[in-house]
C-alpha positions in Angstrom: 5.7 1.3 -11.9 6.2 5.0 -11.5 9.1 5.6 -14.0 11.8 3.7 -15.8 14.5 2.9 -13.3 12.4 3.8 -10.3 13.8 2.4 -7.0 12.1 2.4 -3.7 10.9 0.2 -0.9 7.4 -0.6 0.5 6.4 -3.0 3.2 3.1 -3.6 5.0 2.5 -5.3 8.3 -0.7 -7.2 8.6 -2.6 -8.3 11.7 -3.3 -11.9 10.6 -6.1 -12.5 13.0 -8.1 -9.4 11.9 -6.7 -9.1 8.3 -6.0 -5.4 8.7 -3.0 -3.2 8.1 -1.2 -2.3 11.3 2.0 -0.8 9.8 3.4 0.5 6.5 6.9 1.5 5.6 7.8 3.5 2.5 11.2 4.7 1.2 11.9 6.3 -2.2 11.1 9.2 -4.5 7.5 10.6 -4.4 6.4 8.3 -1.5 4.9 11.3 0.4 1.7 11.0 -1.7 1.2 7.5 -0.2 1.6 8.5 3.5 -1.9 9.8 4.0 -3.5 6.7 2.4 -1.4 4.4 4.5 -2.4 6.4 7.7 -6.1 6.1 6.8 -5.8 2.4 6.2 -4.0 1.8 9.5 -6.0 4.1 11.7 -9.3 3.2 10.1 -8.5 -0.6 10.4 -9.6 -1.1 6.8 -9.8 -4.8 6.1 -7.5 -6.0 3.3 -10.5 -7.4 1.4 -11.9 -3.8 1.2 -8.5 -2.3 0.1 -8.7 -4.5 -3.0 -11.6 -2.2 -4.1 -9.5 1.0 -3.8 -7.8 0.5 -7.2 -5.0 3.1 -7.7 -4.7 5.3 -10.8 -2.1 4.0 -13.3 0.7 4.5 -13.7 1.5 6.3 -10.5 3.6 5.5 -7.4 0.3 4.6 -5.7 0.3 1.4 -7.8 2.5 0.0 -4.9 -0.8 -0.7 -3.0 -1.9 -3.1 -5.7 1.6 -4.8 -5.8 1.6 -5.2 -2.0 -1.9 -6.7 -1.9 -0.9 -9.1 -4.7 2.2 -10.1 -2.8 0.2 -10.7 0.3 -2.4 -12.7 -1.5 -6.2 -12.9 -1.0 
C-alpha cells in the first residue's frame, strides 16, 4: 500500500439505511493526511456510491479508501 512493511489500521462505520459514512478510525504512520478527507465524508454525508468516484492517487496511504470500499462491497 504505502511502503513495504507498512502497518496500520483503518475502519469505517456505515449507516446502513442511508449508505453514508458516520465514523472513521485511523491508526498508523502518515494517517494524518487522511483525517481531513474522512471528516469531509462524514460531515458531508457523502453516499458510498459517490465515494467510489473519488479514486486516490497510487501508491499512497490514501489508497486505504479504496480498500475499505472494496471490503464493504457495493
